[in-house]
ZADO-368526 format. One record per residue: residue in one letter; x, y, z of N, C-alpha, C in turn; residue number from 1. Coordinates in steps of 0.001 Angstrom, whole numbers. Each point is the difference from the previous one (the first is absolute). Layout:
# ZADO-368526
  rest      n.X      n.Y      n.Z     ca.X     ca.Y     ca.Z      c.X      c.Y      c.Z   nr
     A        X        Y        Z        X        Y        Z        X        Y        Z  NUM
...
//
This chain:
# ZADO-368526
  rest      n.X      n.Y      n.Z     ca.X     ca.Y     ca.Z      c.X      c.Y      c.Z   nr
     M    13985    15451     5293      712     -961     -812      -21    -1383      668    1
     A      125       -5     1312      -20    -1273      718    -1354     -700     -155    2
     D    -1081      781        6    -1330     -587     -180     -145     -617    -1386    3
     R      523      685    -1018      -60     -543    -1360      785    -1303     -100    4
     Y     1180      -11      605      816    -1216      -32     -708    -1148      711    5
     E     -551      276     1156     -694    -1049      751    -1237     -496     -745    6
     D     -690      888     -701    -1148     -408     -803      451     -942    -1111    7
     L     1067      372     -693      551     -862    -1052      437    -1342      573    8
     R      697       40     1101      495    -1221      641    -1150     -925      387    9
     R    -1047      564      588    -1149     -798      418     -667     -667    -1205   10
     R     -178      782    -1057     -665     -541    -1189      806    -1125     -633   11
     V     1320      162      -37      855    -1036     -570      -35    -1252      873   12
     L       86      163     1298      -10    -1145      907    -1301     -792      -68   13
     Y    -1109      687     -207    -1293     -673      -68     -377     -411    -1420   14
     G      910      184     -950     -233     -451    -1355    -1012      810     -782   15
     E     -228     1232      401     -937      847     -730      636      409    -1327   16
     P     -772       -1    -1078      574      207    -1331      316     1446     -367   17
     D     -272      964      869      194     1393     -400     1289      630      512   18
     G      998     -798      305     1281      548      446      680      839    -1061   19
     H     -246     -317    -1275      632      758    -1077     -446     1460        4   20
     R    -1249      255      448     -498     1376       69      751      806     1044   21
     L      551     -675      958      679      689     1099     1513       51     -188   22
     G      469     -371    -1194     1424      121     -302      830    -1218      313   23
     L     -603    -1160       47      755    -1219      327     1130     -233     -987   24
     A     -247      192    -1289     1040     -236    -1004     1189      944      209   25
     V     -281     1263      283     1081      966      245      800     -419     1228   26
     L     -698     -395     1043      677     -417     1230      895    -1209     -249   27
     L     -510     -983     -730      773    -1220     -246     1176      232     -942   28
     R     -202      828    -1019     1043      191    -1012     1033     1050      386   29
     Q     -435     1071      672      898     1130      212      257      316     1469   30
     G     -756     -622      911      260      200     1414     -907     1026      663   31
     V      182      111     1293     -857      848      826      162     1478     -340   32
     A     1228      454     -239      214     1420     -286     -749      417    -1273   33
     A       72     -808    -1052     -705      314    -1252    -1507      -62      208   34
     W     -448     -946      806    -1432     -126      294     -499     1258      720   35
     M      780      470      978     -383     1214      734      -10     1213     -928   36
     Q      970       91     -892       72     1109     -931    -1190       -9     -957   37
     A     -425    -1190     -420    -1129     -115     -915    -1289      505      652   38
     W     -109     -144     1302    -1207      439      709      -11     1496      290   39
     D     1124      678     -120       73     1422      352    -1033      864     -700   40
     G     -196     -198    -1290     -910      862     -740    -1419     -509     -101   41
     I     -301    -1092      654    -1331     -612     -108     -811      311     1247   42
     S    -1232      452     -211     -875      226     1151     -602    -1335      428   43
     P     -280     -170     1277     -548    -1270      468    -1370     -278     -613   44
     A     -233    -1261     -282    -1293     -411     -561    -1077      117     1070   45
     P    -1211      336     -406    -1081       63      989     -265    -1384      592   46
     A     -372       -8     1246     -280    -1274      674    -1196     -674     -660   47
     R      150    -1297     -213    -1091     -752     -615     -887     -577     1077   48
     T    -1282      171     -179     -972     -602      894     -578    -1205     -723   49
     P      133    -1176      582     -515    -1177     -695    -1504       88     -197   50
     A     -434     -422    -1164    -1431       -4     -299     -673    -1091      818   51
     P    -1175      278      520     -683    -1036      772     -381    -1162     -903   52
     G       99    -1188      532     -357    -1198     -759    -1499     -111     -166   53
     P     -408     -885     -879    -1445     -162     -213     -682     -520     1256   54
     Q    -1150      542      275     -771     -411     1167    -1109     -942     -450   55
     P     -173    -1111      694    -1057     -930     -400    -1387      594      235   56
     D     -889     -302     -916    -1385      427      153     -738    -1053      815   57
     G     -925      423      807     -828     -943      750      658     -474     1275   58
     D     -595    -1035      543      422     -544     1282     1172     -956     -209   59
     V     1154      329      537     1198     -808     -180     -160    -1363      669   60
     Q     -616      -46     1165     -179    -1280      690     -839     -958     -828   61
     T    -1024      499     -663     -826     -839     -854      820     -525    -1170   62
     M      820      861     -587      829     -412    -1122      985    -1091      427   63
     V      591      150     1150      945    -1002      509     -722    -1314      254   64
     A    -1187       61      571     -762    -1224      269     -353     -722    -1286   65
     V     -387      729    -1027     -341     -622    -1285     1231     -652     -618   66
     L     1122      715      -11     1228     -567     -563      469    -1224      780   67
     A     -115       53     1311      393    -1151      819     -890    -1194     -277   68
     S    -1297      227     -126     -898    -1128     -285      263     -576    -1374   69
     M      354      843     -980      340     -495    -1333     1269     -855       43   70
     A     1003      469      756     1251     -758      111     -234    -1325      681   71
     L     -814      -15     1048     -276    -1256      703     -823     -950     -877   72
     A     -917      514     -807     -791     -843     -882      888     -661    -1047   73
     C      953      730     -518      935     -566     -987      894    -1057      628   74
     R      322      179     1237      874     -951      691     -727    -1321      246   75
     R    -1299       52      269     -782    -1205      270     -278     -778    -1279   76
     A       13      652    -1131     -372     -672    -1253     1054     -946     -488   77
//
């Protein structure tokens, strides 16, 4: 129960929008005891593994050099 509370607390403090899934409304409206009671019959959600972000194709250094040269060319114009 302490882990669930700390997870909710962390998400709220960092402004993550999914606090409602963890019972934020129950906690705010009815208190900690009601929040704990609401969790009694619920099994914990499976841990989410973040999906890997898109990986750039090709040579990243070349891409950076091209973008930098384009930015510098625009600045000189």
